[in-house]
NUDREN-743844 format. One record per residue (C-alpha): y, z negated, x. Coordinates in steps of 0.02 Angstrom, whole numbers. Last residue first. Example, Ala and Ser with C-alpha at 12.3 -4.5 7.8 and 13.67 -1.06 7.14 Angstrom:
BEGIN
LOVEX      y      z      x
LOVEX    -53   -357    684
LOVEX   -225   -390    615
This chain:
BEGIN
LOVEX      y      z      x
LOVEX   -288    217    540
LOVEX   -282     60    648
LOVEX   -170    -59    554
LOVEX    -68   -180    660
LOVEX   -124   -363    668
LOVEX    -63   -382    848
LOVEX   -244   -394    909
LOVEX   -284   -229    821
LOVEX   -322   -202    636
LOVEX   -462   -119    534
LOVEX   -442   -154    348
LOVEX   -602   -194    255
LOVEX   -645    -66    121
LOVEX   -595    -49    -63
LOVEX   -427   -132    -32
LOVEX   -383   -278   -147
LOVEX   -244   -248   -274
LOVEX   -377   -207   -405
LOVEX   -323    -89   -543
LOVEX   -341   -160   -720
LOVEX   -162   -123   -769
LOVEX   -103     28   -668
LOVEX    -26     34   -495
LOVEX     57    196   -445
LOVEX    132    243   -276
LOVEX    -14    355   -225
LOVEX    -45    274    -56
LOVEX   -197    168    -96
LOVEX    -99     69   -226
LOVEX   -114   -100   -137
LOVEX   -153    -40     40
LOVEX      6     64     52
LOVEX    -15    200    184
LOVEX     61    157    352
LOVEX    229    152    437
LOVEX    265     66    602
LOVEX    443     -2    584
LOVEX    415   -147    707
LOVEX    423   -272    563
LOVEX    287   -178    470
LOVEX    312    -27    358
LOVEX    232     21    191
LOVEX    205    193    117
LOVEX    151    253    -56
LOVEX    334    277   -105
LOVEX    321    195   -276
LOVEX    408     32   -231
LOVEX    283      1    -90
LOVEX    222   -171   -146
LOVEX    286   -153   -324
LOVEX    175     -4   -363
LOVEX    255     91   -506
LOVEX    158     76   -669
LOVEX    291    -12   -774
LOVEX    422    110   -710
LOVEX    345    252   -809
LOVEX    420    405   -724
LOVEX    481    545   -837
């Protein structure tokens, strides 16, 4: 059974986010696993590399 208290609210548990142009990328809050536990940091471990349009460069 899924514990809804630990589901990442940014990606709603999918592990993926999308920008306004529908480009999909791994969730930077939960690191793509869809779970966010108490005590986890919402900040990414490494700086995020983006282009001039602020799109992620993975």
